Residue frames relative to the residue before (quaternion, step in Angstrom):
aa qw qx qy qz dx dy dz
X 1.0000 0.0000 0.0000 0.0000 0.00 0.00 0.00
X 0.3905 -0.7553 0.5008 0.1621 3.44 -0.81 1.19
X 0.2260 -0.7784 0.5513 0.1976 3.64 -0.86 0.54
X 0.4831 -0.6959 0.4709 0.2462 3.44 -0.92 1.10
X 0.4670 -0.6779 0.4782 0.3062 3.57 -0.89 0.69
X 0.3948 -0.7401 0.4938 0.2292 3.40 -1.00 0.86
X 0.6651 -0.4907 0.3127 0.4680 3.74 -1.06 0.18
X 0.6321 0.5291 -0.3404 0.4523 3.56 1.12 -0.80
X 0.6797 0.4678 -0.3321 0.4571 3.62 0.80 -0.87
X 0.6025 0.5404 -0.3532 0.4693 3.69 1.03 -0.79
X 0.6696 0.5407 -0.2778 0.4268 3.53 0.83 -1.03
X 0.6460 0.5330 -0.2671 0.4767 3.47 1.16 -0.90
X 0.6316 0.5284 -0.2979 0.4828 3.51 1.10 -0.97
X 0.6317 0.5306 -0.3128 0.4707 3.66 0.96 -1.06
X 0.6529 0.5105 -0.3254 0.4553 3.68 0.82 -1.03
X 0.6934 0.5018 -0.2973 0.4230 3.57 0.84 -0.98
X 0.6139 0.5047 -0.3184 0.5166 3.54 1.13 -0.84
X 0.6387 0.5407 -0.3373 0.4313 3.67 0.77 -0.79
X 0.6779 0.4887 -0.2601 0.4837 3.52 1.00 -1.10
X 0.6873 0.4829 -0.3144 0.4423 3.52 0.92 -0.77
X 0.5753 0.5547 -0.3353 0.4989 3.60 1.15 -0.52
X 0.6189 0.5559 -0.3141 0.4574 3.53 1.01 -1.05
X 0.6881 0.5150 -0.2606 0.4397 3.48 0.92 -1.15
X 0.6929 0.4616 -0.3051 0.4623 3.57 0.99 -0.93
X 0.5952 0.5357 -0.3851 0.4587 3.70 1.03 -0.71
X 0.6850 0.5054 -0.3127 0.4215 3.60 0.88 -0.82
X 0.6282 0.5066 -0.3343 0.4868 3.49 1.06 -0.80
X 0.5749 0.5767 -0.3706 0.4468 3.65 0.99 -0.61
X 0.6833 0.4813 -0.2703 0.4778 3.58 0.80 -1.10
X 0.6860 0.4860 -0.3097 0.4442 3.61 0.99 -0.79
X 0.6108 0.4975 -0.3570 0.5020 3.63 1.07 -0.57
X 0.6504 0.4754 -0.3572 0.4725 3.62 0.85 -0.59
X 0.7079 0.4784 -0.2604 0.4497 3.70 0.95 -0.74
X 0.8209 0.2269 -0.0719 0.5192 3.45 0.75 -1.03
X 0.5280 -0.6362 0.4336 0.3583 3.70 1.04 -0.25
X 0.6712 -0.5366 0.3318 0.3892 3.53 -1.06 0.81
X 0.7127 0.4767 -0.2433 0.4534 3.50 0.85 -1.19
X 0.7232 0.4822 -0.2745 0.4113 3.66 1.01 -0.84
X 0.5732 0.6457 -0.3895 0.3205 3.57 1.15 -0.38
X 0.0278 -0.8095 0.5850 0.0412 3.58 -0.91 0.79
X 0.6613 -0.5203 0.3079 0.4441 3.63 -1.04 0.57
X 0.6463 0.5544 -0.3475 0.3927 3.52 0.81 -0.61
X 0.6103 0.5402 -0.3188 0.4837 3.48 1.31 -0.62
X 0.6981 0.4691 -0.2839 0.4605 3.46 0.94 -0.72
X 0.5504 0.5874 -0.3354 0.4894 3.50 1.35 -0.68
X 0.7135 0.4521 -0.2696 0.4624 3.61 0.79 -0.91
X 0.6390 0.5500 -0.2815 0.4582 3.44 1.09 -0.78
X 0.7395 0.3904 -0.1994 0.5108 3.57 1.04 -0.86
X 0.3798 -0.7289 0.4854 0.2981 3.50 1.13 -0.32
X 0.5819 0.5568 -0.3837 0.4518 3.64 1.04 0.82
X 0.5605 -0.5737 0.4433 0.4003 3.58 -1.12 0.25
X 0.6335 -0.5186 0.4448 0.3633 3.48 -1.45 0.37
X 0.6543 0.5525 -0.3156 0.4087 3.36 1.12 -0.80
X 0.5865 0.5408 -0.3450 0.4944 3.62 1.30 -0.58
X 0.6307 0.5417 -0.3295 0.4474 3.48 0.93 -0.79
X 0.7059 0.4546 -0.2426 0.4860 3.60 0.90 -1.01
X 0.5378 0.5535 -0.4124 0.4841 3.73 1.38 -0.24
X 0.7374 0.4271 -0.2418 0.4641 3.70 1.00 -0.71
X 0.7681 0.2591 -0.0210 0.5852 3.50 1.16 -0.96
X 0.3978 -0.7462 0.4763 0.2410 3.56 -0.81 0.93
X 0.7954 0.0265 0.0142 0.6053 3.57 1.10 -0.57
X 0.6852 -0.3999 0.4091 0.4508 3.54 -1.51 0.11
X 0.6776 0.5129 -0.3319 0.4093 3.63 0.67 -1.02
X 0.6698 0.5057 -0.3081 0.4480 3.50 0.87 -0.85
X 0.6597 0.4955 -0.3184 0.4669 3.48 0.84 -0.89
X 0.6796 0.5042 -0.2909 0.4464 3.66 0.91 -0.64
X 0.5817 0.5451 -0.3277 0.5070 3.44 1.38 -0.65
X 0.7251 0.4451 -0.2707 0.4504 3.44 0.73 -1.01
X 0.5582 0.5543 -0.3709 0.4937 3.67 1.20 -0.51
X 0.6796 0.4152 -0.3614 0.4850 3.67 0.74 -0.70
X 0.6186 0.5156 -0.3779 0.4568 3.62 0.80 -0.62
X 0.6096 0.5781 -0.3193 0.4385 3.65 1.04 -0.78
X 0.6957 0.4375 -0.2343 0.5193 3.57 1.00 -1.12
X 0.6217 0.5409 -0.3683 0.4304 3.62 0.90 -0.59
X 0.6452 0.5548 -0.2691 0.4511 3.53 1.12 -1.08
X 0.6919 0.5013 -0.2993 0.4246 3.47 0.98 -0.90
X 0.6110 0.5440 -0.3150 0.4811 3.52 1.33 -0.81
X 0.6294 0.5399 -0.3220 0.4569 3.55 0.94 -0.98
X 0.6828 0.5074 -0.3121 0.4230 3.53 0.94 -0.82
X 0.5792 0.5800 -0.3285 0.4693 3.54 1.23 -0.50
X 0.6383 0.4741 -0.2878 0.5338 3.61 1.08 -0.90
X 0.7041 0.4704 -0.3354 0.4129 3.62 0.68 -0.88
X 0.5572 0.6179 -0.3797 0.4044 3.62 1.23 -0.54
X 0.6613 0.4428 -0.3486 0.4950 3.55 1.08 -0.33
X 0.1236 -0.8574 0.4941 0.0732 3.56 1.03 -0.70
X 0.5783 -0.5947 0.4325 0.3533 3.60 -1.16 -0.40
X 0.4193 0.7604 -0.4157 0.2705 3.54 1.32 0.18
X 0.5627 0.5725 -0.3869 0.4537 3.53 1.20 -0.39
X 0.4171 -0.7644 0.4404 0.2185 3.45 -0.69 1.09
X 0.7210 0.3882 -0.2744 0.5041 3.54 1.12 -0.52
X 0.4761 -0.7284 0.4285 0.2433 3.62 -0.64 1.15
X 0.6598 0.4733 -0.3106 0.4942 3.51 1.04 -0.84
X 0.6129 0.5073 -0.3811 0.4710 3.80 0.94 -0.42
X 0.5671 0.5858 -0.3382 0.4699 3.64 1.18 -0.68
X 0.6635 0.4989 -0.2770 0.4839 3.55 0.93 -1.10
X 0.6786 0.4922 -0.3086 0.4494 3.62 0.84 -0.87
X 0.6205 0.5528 -0.2849 0.4777 3.52 1.06 -0.93
X 0.6578 0.4468 -0.3476 0.4969 3.68 0.87 -0.87
X 0.5892 0.5679 -0.3571 0.4503 3.76 0.87 -0.82
X 0.6894 0.5071 -0.2636 0.4451 3.58 0.85 -1.06
X 0.6128 0.5467 -0.3407 0.4577 3.51 1.09 -0.74
X 0.6287 0.5562 -0.2714 0.4708 3.54 1.12 -0.67
X 0.7332 0.4315 -0.1945 0.4882 3.34 0.81 -1.21
X 0.6962 0.4818 -0.3210 0.4245 3.63 1.02 -0.43
X 0.3272 0.7126 -0.5512 0.2853 3.64 1.16 0.31
X 0.5767 -0.6612 0.3804 0.2925 3.44 -1.05 0.85
X 0.8029 0.0789 -0.0207 0.5905 3.49 1.12 -0.82
X 0.2219 -0.8433 0.4724 0.1285 3.57 0.33 1.30
X 0.6454 0.4959 -0.3634 0.4533 3.62 0.87 -0.66
X 0.6608 0.5053 -0.3317 0.4450 3.60 0.80 -0.84
X 0.5948 0.5526 -0.3180 0.4897 3.48 1.14 -0.82
X 0.6888 0.4942 -0.2760 0.4530 3.60 0.69 -1.05
X 0.6664 0.4458 -0.3385 0.4925 3.62 0.90 -0.75
X 0.6240 0.5142 -0.3876 0.4427 3.63 0.79 -0.53
X 0.7153 0.4439 -0.2883 0.4562 3.64 0.75 -0.86
X 0.5399 0.5680 -0.3658 0.5020 3.58 1.31 -0.43
X 0.7087 0.4569 -0.2599 0.4707 3.54 0.86 -0.95
X 0.6038 0.6045 -0.3015 0.4231 3.29 1.22 -0.74
X 0.6670 0.5185 -0.2270 0.4846 3.41 1.04 -1.09
X 0.6760 0.4870 -0.3009 0.4641 3.56 0.94 -0.83
X 0.6203 0.5342 -0.3262 0.4728 3.58 1.12 -0.90
X 0.6857 0.5167 -0.3168 0.4031 3.55 0.78 -0.94
X 0.6034 0.5644 -0.3490 0.4422 3.50 1.20 -0.57
X 0.6960 0.4762 -0.2226 0.4892 3.65 1.20 -0.64
X 0.7721 0.2726 -0.0427 0.5725 3.50 1.05 -1.12
X 0.3120 -0.8094 0.4777 0.1392 3.61 -0.32 1.31
X 0.5446 0.6160 -0.4019 0.4030 3.52 1.16 -0.23
X 0.6705 0.4961 -0.2685 0.4819 3.47 1.23 -0.90
X 0.5525 0.6500 -0.4412 0.2786 3.80 0.90 -0.45
X 0.6376 0.5271 -0.3883 0.4061 3.61 0.98 -0.71
X 0.6353 0.5415 -0.3353 0.4368 3.60 1.09 -0.69
X 0.6724 0.4715 -0.3246 0.4693 3.48 0.95 -0.79
X 0.6436 0.5127 -0.3223 0.4680 3.61 1.08 -0.65
X 0.5858 0.5662 -0.3552 0.4584 3.65 1.10 -0.63
X 0.6991 0.4707 -0.2667 0.4674 3.52 0.84 -0.83
X 0.6460 0.5203 -0.2987 0.4720 3.44 1.06 -0.75
X 0.6880 0.5082 -0.2475 0.4551 3.49 0.91 -0.93
X 0.6291 0.5431 -0.3317 0.4463 3.51 1.17 -0.88
X 0.6579 0.5207 -0.2930 0.4585 3.51 0.94 -0.96
X 0.6428 0.4969 -0.3109 0.4931 3.55 0.90 -0.96
X 0.7068 0.5214 -0.2915 0.3791 3.50 0.62 -0.92
X 0.6465 0.5021 -0.3010 0.4892 3.63 1.03 -0.87
X 0.7308 0.3974 -0.3073 0.4622 3.61 0.82 -0.85
X 0.6146 0.5551 -0.3516 0.4365 3.61 1.17 -0.65
X 0.6178 0.5412 -0.3465 0.4531 3.57 0.99 -0.60
X 0.6450 0.5139 -0.2792 0.4920 3.49 0.97 -0.92
X 0.6570 0.4810 -0.3238 0.4818 3.68 0.93 -0.72
X 0.6590 0.5209 -0.3164 0.4408 3.53 0.94 -0.94
X 0.6688 0.4712 -0.3049 0.4876 3.62 1.03 -0.94
X 0.6162 0.5310 -0.3448 0.4684 3.60 0.89 -0.57
X 0.6613 0.5089 -0.3023 0.4608 3.55 0.78 -0.97
X 0.6776 0.4752 -0.2913 0.4797 3.64 0.92 -0.99
X 0.7189 0.4665 -0.2469 0.4523 3.55 0.99 -0.65
X 0.4223 -0.7528 0.3912 0.3193 3.42 1.49 -0.36
X 0.4902 0.6464 -0.4000 0.4264 3.44 1.36 0.54
X 0.7486 0.2183 -0.1843 0.5983 3.47 1.29 -0.07
X 0.0837 -0.7967 0.5975 0.0355 3.60 -1.03 0.81
X 0.2533 -0.8120 0.4999 0.1629 3.55 0.30 1.19
X 0.5185 -0.6530 0.4686 0.2918 3.60 -1.13 0.80
X 0.7964 0.1069 -0.0486 0.5933 3.63 1.17 -0.45
X 0.7337 -0.3324 0.3496 0.4785 3.68 -1.22 0.05
X 0.5673 -0.6233 0.4002 0.3598 3.53 -0.94 0.94
X 0.6005 0.5493 -0.3689 0.4491 3.77 0.74 -0.66
X 0.6826 0.4927 -0.2864 0.4574 3.59 0.96 -0.88
X 0.6982 0.4704 -0.3132 0.4394 3.48 0.77 -1.09
X 0.6307 0.5576 -0.3039 0.4461 3.48 1.05 -0.98
X 0.6695 0.5048 -0.3020 0.4536 3.66 0.88 -0.85
X 0.6383 0.5007 -0.3020 0.5006 3.61 1.14 -0.70
X 0.6669 0.5329 -0.3018 0.4244 3.56 0.94 -0.84
X 0.6624 0.4592 -0.2772 0.5229 3.52 1.05 -1.07
X 0.6381 0.5290 -0.3800 0.4107 3.66 0.85 -0.63
X 0.5508 0.6001 -0.3522 0.4609 3.51 1.22 -0.77
X 0.7334 0.4263 -0.2878 0.4444 3.53 0.41 -1.03
X 0.5717 0.5641 -0.3878 0.4524 3.66 1.00 -0.67
X 0.7121 0.4991 -0.2458 0.4282 3.48 0.74 -1.38
X 0.6449 0.5212 -0.2983 0.4727 3.61 0.91 -1.00
X 0.6787 0.5099 -0.3028 0.4332 3.60 0.81 -0.92
X 0.5893 0.5567 -0.3025 0.5014 3.53 1.21 -0.75
X 0.7131 0.5028 -0.2615 0.4128 3.56 0.76 -0.98
X 0.6421 0.4979 -0.2747 0.5141 3.38 1.29 -0.80
X 0.6760 0.5361 -0.3006 0.4065 3.50 0.79 -1.01
X 0.7384 0.3895 -0.2063 0.5104 3.61 1.06 -0.88
X 0.5241 -0.6648 0.3981 0.3535 3.67 1.31 0.07
X 0.3093 0.7730 -0.4716 0.2906 3.58 1.21 0.32
X 0.7569 0.0358 -0.0057 0.6526 3.53 1.21 -0.78
X 0.6237 -0.5495 0.4256 0.3577 3.47 -1.38 0.53
X 0.3876 -0.6702 0.5576 0.2996 3.55 -1.21 0.41
X 0.1009 0.7961 -0.5592 0.2080 3.48 0.42 1.39
X 0.2610 -0.8242 0.4843 0.1343 3.48 -0.02 1.41
X 0.6362 0.5366 -0.3618 0.4201 3.56 1.10 -0.60
X 0.6157 0.5045 -0.3055 0.5226 3.55 1.15 -0.82
X 0.6168 0.5459 -0.3601 0.4380 3.65 0.87 -0.80
X 0.6827 0.5005 -0.2713 0.4580 3.56 0.82 -1.19
X 0.6537 0.5235 -0.3041 0.4540 3.64 0.90 -1.04
X 0.7439 0.4545 -0.2672 0.4107 3.59 0.70 -1.03
X 0.6366 0.5570 -0.2890 0.4483 3.35 1.28 -0.83
X 0.6352 0.4980 -0.2975 0.5099 3.59 1.05 -0.65
X 0.6684 0.4792 -0.3238 0.4678 3.55 0.92 -0.67
X 0.5913 0.5098 -0.3576 0.5124 3.61 1.09 -0.53
X 0.6722 0.5091 -0.3253 0.4279 3.64 0.65 -1.01
X 0.6792 0.4665 -0.3330 0.4585 3.58 1.04 -0.82
X 0.6544 0.5316 -0.3388 0.4177 3.47 0.95 -0.62
X 0.6869 0.5044 -0.2325 0.4688 3.51 1.24 -0.80
X 0.8095 0.3102 -0.0877 0.4907 3.47 0.86 -1.10
X 0.2342 -0.8750 0.4083 0.1133 3.58 1.42 -0.15
X 0.0095 0.8342 -0.5506 -0.0303 3.59 0.59 1.01
X 0.5697 -0.6204 0.3866 0.3756 3.59 -1.02 0.57
X 0.7997 0.2283 -0.1871 0.5228 3.63 -1.14 0.60
X 0.1639 0.7783 -0.5683 0.2108 3.45 1.22 0.89
X 0.4145 -0.6633 0.5558 0.2816 3.74 -0.99 0.93
């Protein structure tokens, strides 16, 4: 016979989950600021405002903490893509909405630094590679479906075969994030939005393009 959770046990579980999410969010910030290799438990402890002992209660090692932090950041980004979904009838509007989700990040430079570190760490630690691939494939699939739907409906006329336009579009984001992360260009979100929409128009060629 199962025993129903009491309010006190539920509250304890909720508090533990809040603490865990707090630690993961702090770890993400530390990876962005110090780099994957440079983060130490004391850095996360200070950023999260919790003891190292509490971190070790939730995560067995620094490596496990950072892996879960990467998963946490990946899930948050996937949720932003999923928020757009496929419910918008117009494929071009879906593409614009996906671009807006990226441009609307609260700190695009910190985000870019995080993903630069993420990519570098994934090249060294195989356990991170699936999480990097998941983010990449999610972004590709949402845009690709919109382009395929628009092509089928005759409202988009891609400048090249879909695999080619998607490769160019994806490489643009990777390159832009590198430039922002390294300070080669300003983290000007208005310019980012304008340039990304211009590129998308050139690649996917929506009908009645001005």
